[in-house]
C-alpha positions, 0 to 999 in steps of 0.5 A, spaced: 692 766 336 698 764 339 702 767 345 709 768 343 712 768 350 709 766 357 704 771 360 704 772 368 697 773 370 698 773 377 699 779 381 705 780 386 701 780 392 698 773 390 700 767 394 701 763 387 704 764 380 699 763 374 703 763 368 699 763 361 704 758 357 701 757 350 694 760 347 692 758 340 686 757 336 684 751 332 681 751 325 674 749 328 674 755 333 676 751 339 681 755 343 686 752 348 690 755 353 696 752 357 697 754 364 703 753 369 701 754 377 706 755 382 704 755 389 708 758 395 704 754 400 700 747 399 694 750 402 687 748 399 685 755 399 691 757 395 690 752 390 682 754 389 684 761 388 689 760 383 684 755 379 679 760 379 683 765 376 685 760 371 678 758 369 675 766 369 681 768 364 679 762 360 672 764 359 672 771 360 670 772 352 666 766 352 660 766 356 656 760 352 659 753 350 663 748 353 669 747 358 674 742 358 680 742 364 685 736 363 691 736 369 697 734 365 703 734 370 704 732 377 696 731 379 693 725 377 685 725 376 682 719 373 677 722 368 677 728 364 670 731 362 667 737 359 662 741 361 657 747 359 660 753 362 653 756 365 654 750 370 661 752 371 660 753 379 657 746 380 663 743 376 668 747 380 665 744 386 666 737 383 673 738 381 675 741 387 672 736 391 677 731 388 682 736 389 681 736 396 681 729 397 687 728 393 691 734 398 688 731 404 690 724 402 697 721 405 700 721 398 706 725 397 705 731 392 709 736 389 705 742 387 711 746 386 709 746 379 702 744 376 700 744 369 693 745 366 690 744 359 684 748 358 679 747 352 674 752 350 668 750 345 664 756 344 657 755 342 655 758 335 652 764 334 645 766 331 638 763 332 633 759 328 631 752 326 637 751 321 642 752 327 639 747 331 639 742 325 646 743 324 648 742 331 644 735 331 647 733 325 654 735 328 652 730 334 650 725 329 657 725 326 661 724 333 661 717 334 664 713 340 668 707 338 668 702 343 674 698 342 680 696 347 686 695 341 691 700 339 688 701 332 683 707 334 686 712 329 685 707 323 678 705 326 676 712 326 678 713 319 674 707 317 668 709 321 668 716 318 668 713 311 662 709 313 658 714 316 658 719 311 654 714 307 650 712 313 648 719 315 644 721 309 639 715 310 640 715 318 638 709 322 639 707 329 640 700 327 646 701 322 650 706 326 649 701 332 654 696 328 659 701 327 659 703 334 660 696 337 665 694 331 665 689 327 671 684 324 670 687 317 672 694 321 678 691 324 681 688 318 680 694 314 683 698 320 689 693 320 690 694 312 691 701 313 696 700 318 700 695 314 700 700 308 702 706 312 708 701 315 706 703 322 707 697 326 701 695 331 703 694 338 699 693 345 701 699 349 704 697 356 702 703 360 696 708 360 700 714 362 700 721 360 707 724 358 709 731 358 712 733 352 713 739 347 706 739 345 703 737 351 705 742 357 711 744 354 718 740 355 720 739 362 725 743 364 730 741 370 734 746 373 741 743 375 747 748 377 744 754 374 743 751 368 736 749 364 736 742 361 730 740 357 728 733 356 723 730 350 718 727 355 717 726 362 712 722 367 712 722 374 709 715 377 706 717 383 704 710 385 712 707 385 714 714 386 719 714 380 721 719 375 721 717 368 725 721 363 724 720 355 730 722 350 730 721 343 737 722 340 737 724 332 743 720 330 746 726 326 745 731 332 748 726 337 753 723 334 751 716 333 757 711 333 753 706 329 751 711 323 757 716 323 765 715 324 768 719 330 772 723 326 767 726 322 765 733 323 758 735 324 757 741 319 751 744 322 753 745 329 756 752 330 762 749 333 764 744 328 764 739 333 766 732 331 761 726 332 765 723 338 765 730 341 757 730 340 756 723 343 761 724 349 757 731 350 750 727 350 753 721 355 755 727 360 748 730 359 744 724 361 749 722 367 748 729 370 740 729 369 741 722 372 745 724 378 740 730 379 734 725 380 737 719 383 735 714 386 728 714 384 729 715 376 728 711 370 731 714 363 729 711 357 733 713 351 732 711 343 736 712 337 733 715 331 736 709 327 733 704 332 727 707 332 727 706 324 728 699 325 722 698 329 718 702 324 721 698 318 724 692 320 725 690 313 730 695 312 736 691 315 742 693 315 740 701 317 741 705 310 748 708 311 750 714 307 752 713 300 760 711 299 763 715 293 767 709 291 761 705 289 761 708 283 767 705 280 764 698 281 761 699 274 754 696 271 750 690 273 747 685 269 741 684 274 740 677 273 733 675 273 734 667 272 741 664 274 739 657 270 734 655 265 734 649 261 733 651 253 731 645 249 729 649 242 732 656 244 738 659 243 741 664 249 744 670 247 748 675 252 749 682 251 754 686 256 754 694 256 760 697 258 759 703 262 762 709 260 764 712 267 768 706 269 771 705 262 773 713 262 776 712 269 780 706 267 783 708 260 783 715 260 787 721 262 785 726 267 789 733 268 792 733 275 794 739 279 792 747 279 790 749 272 795 754 268 791 759 264 795 761 257 792 767 254 798 770 250 800 764 246 798 763 238 794 757 236 800 753 233 802 753 241 796 750 243 797 744 239 804 743 243 800 742 249 798 735 250 792 735 255 788 741 256 781 744 256 780 750 250 775 755 251 773 760 246 
């Protein structure tokens, strides 16, 4: 279940605009809604009405279960939790109390566009003892891993592999070791990272960036033209807008990987790499001029990203040069020098067929001429050619 296009939920007379931008279902019966709220005024009552409308639409088909509300863009709330839908009235009051303090603070806010992600986890249907036991097992299988490093994904894999065996004969003491994290767990997790070729780095900032899979790409309307950026984050503390762009070398005309005169065959206008590169620079300058002075634009090229991910690939792999085929075979020397006392050395060289033909044989050139009305004896007089029956 996924919304193919934006669905406007608010009515014409409302003092806000509520748009459902995405609606989809996970395999585990988890429903996720992405909303965009635009306020005509920044009154608390207006925001409350829009917030109520958003949640009522999310839980209309799910009276029982849990609800998780995460502000994605512009509004910063330190902790995001999930609560039972039955206690939503209490939860709404707690959430709105935080919003009231934020709205009444001296901090400058931009509420022209606010994006929320609402997750609904319905309760399982049915009654009986088996259902309760199943819920207990599921709760046991969810283990909170306490660590402050950047290998949480690998730790989760290691923990899940260990918990599959522990849950058969479950004891609190065994599970306690997994929760706390042991040196062995960290070593195994780091090995998983090394095998996958992913470099382990400490995160510099703990921020939530808006991108294609989290609230959609940020849209900037400049001179009646829409510019989408790969990532966007507003640093409210420093009042700084951060724009993140990832440039594919082929699509943006990387000067390190392609010559300026090369034509991008997949581009509908058949532009050269220099034209694509100039177009990319002009686009960045337009965005920077529109958002300055409080803007930082972070860019990285595909080849630079690959170098960070696989630093041993140096220099960056380039397209194959067809002239390399004329170099011939290699001896693939394993050892350059060895002092043989009682043995005799032998050297075997293989003459590669393709370079030999290119060097010593003749090729027909020009447009071929087809003879259809001559005799067999006339074919013999033709010095070079291709005969087919």
